[in-house]
C-alpha positions in Angstrom: 0.0 0.1 -0.2 1.2 3.3 -1.0 0.0 7.4 0.9 0.0 9.8 -1.4 0.8 13.8 -0.4 0.3 16.2 -3.0 1.7 20.0 -2.6 2.5 22.9 -4.6 -1.0 23.8 -5.7 -1.9 27.8 -5.3 -2.7 31.2 -7.3 -1.0 32.2 -10.1 -1.6 34.4 -12.7 -2.9 33.2 -16.2 0.6 32.5 -18.3 2.7 31.6 -15.2 3.8 28.2 -13.4 3.7 25.9 -10.7 5.3 23.0 -10.3 2.7 20.2 -8.2 4.5 17.5 -5.9 3.5 14.0 -4.9 5.0 12.4 -2.0 4.5 8.6 -1.4 5.2 6.7 1.3 5.1 2.7 2.0 6.3 1.2 -1.3 8.0 3.2 -4.1 6.5 5.0 -6.7 8.1 3.2 -9.8 6.1 0.3 -8.3 3.0 2.1 -10.4 1.4 3.7 -13.0 1.7 6.8 -11.6 -1.4 9.7 -12.2 -2.6 13.0 -12.5 -5.9 13.9 -12.5 -8.0 17.5 -11.6 -11.4 18.1 -11.1 -13.7 20.8 -10.8 -17.0 21.6 -8.8 -19.9 19.8 -10.3 -18.0 18.0 -13.0 -16.2 14.1 -12.8 -12.1 14.1 -12.3 -10.8 14.6 -15.4 -7.5 12.6 -16.7 -4.3 14.8 -17.0 -1.2 12.8 -17.1 0.0 9.3 -16.7 3.8 8.3 -16.0 4.7 4.4 -16.3 7.0 2.6 -13.3 9.8 2.8 -15.8 10.2 7.2 -15.4 10.1 7.2 -19.4 6.7 6.6 -20.8 4.2 9.3 -20.2 0.7 10.6 -21.3 -1.2 13.9 -21.5 -4.5 14.7 -22.1 -4.7 17.0 -25.3 -5.4 20.0 -23.2 -2.1 20.0 -21.6 0.1 18.4 -23.9 3.0 20.7 -24.6 2.2 22.8 -21.3 2.6 19.9 -18.5 5.4 17.3 -17.6 5.4 14.8 -15.1 8.3 13.3 -13.6 9.4 11.3 -10.9 12.6 11.6 -8.5 13.1 8.2 -7.2 15.9 9.3 -4.5 13.0 11.0 -3.3 10.0 9.0 -4.0 8.4 11.9 -5.5 6.3 12.6 -8.8 6.2 15.8 -9.9 3.8 17.9 -12.4 5.3 20.8 -14.1 2.7 23.2 -14.8 3.5 25.9 -17.7 1.8 28.7 -19.9 -1.4 28.3 -17.4 -4.9 29.4 -18.3 -7.9 30.2 -16.4 -9.7 26.7 -17.3 -6.7 24.7 -16.0 -8.3 25.6 -12.1 -9.3 22.6 -10.2 -8.0 20.4 -7.6 -5.5 18.5 -8.7 -5.3 14.6 -7.6 -2.1 12.5 -7.5 -3.0 8.5 -8.2 -1.3 4.9 -8.0 -2.2 2.5 -10.5 -1.4 -1.2 -9.5 -2.2 -2.3 -13.5 -0.1 -3.0 -16.0 -1.4 -0.1 -18.9 -1.9 3.6 -18.7 -5.5 4.5 -18.2 -7.7 7.8 -18.2 -10.1 6.6 -16.0 -9.5 7.4 -12.8 -11.7 4.4 -10.8 -8.9 2.4 -12.4 -6.4 3.8 -10.0 -6.1 2.1 -6.0 -4.6 4.8 -4.7 -5.2 8.5 -3.9 -4.1 12.2 -2.3 -6.1 14.5 -0.8 -5.5 16.8 -3.4 -4.1 20.5 -3.8 -5.6 23.6 -5.2 -4.5 24.9 -8.3 -6.0 28.5 -9.1 -5.8 30.7 -12.4 -6.1 34.0 -12.5 -7.4 35.7 -15.7 
């Protein structure tokens, strides 16, 4: 089992950048497919990005491709989401998740462990 804690959210102006962190404990992040999702009030959780166990394969939602980058630091047992050129529509609570499965999934119900979320607000 793994415990996930997100940090790094905050308020930023449109065009700015933030880096979210997801610190894991209990097991190493390389044991899982790691994902980032986001959710706004009244909407379903939306896939943002995923990172394979090797750390070399990533998958991104079309809405963030070219602006966001997911990475991992094995020594710190932490995954990151670097968010650049932020837009007001990126405003959401961002969640880190871990999947024990084999293949990438963009479906939140396929992920087994979740963090508590961190708020990102992008002002126009």
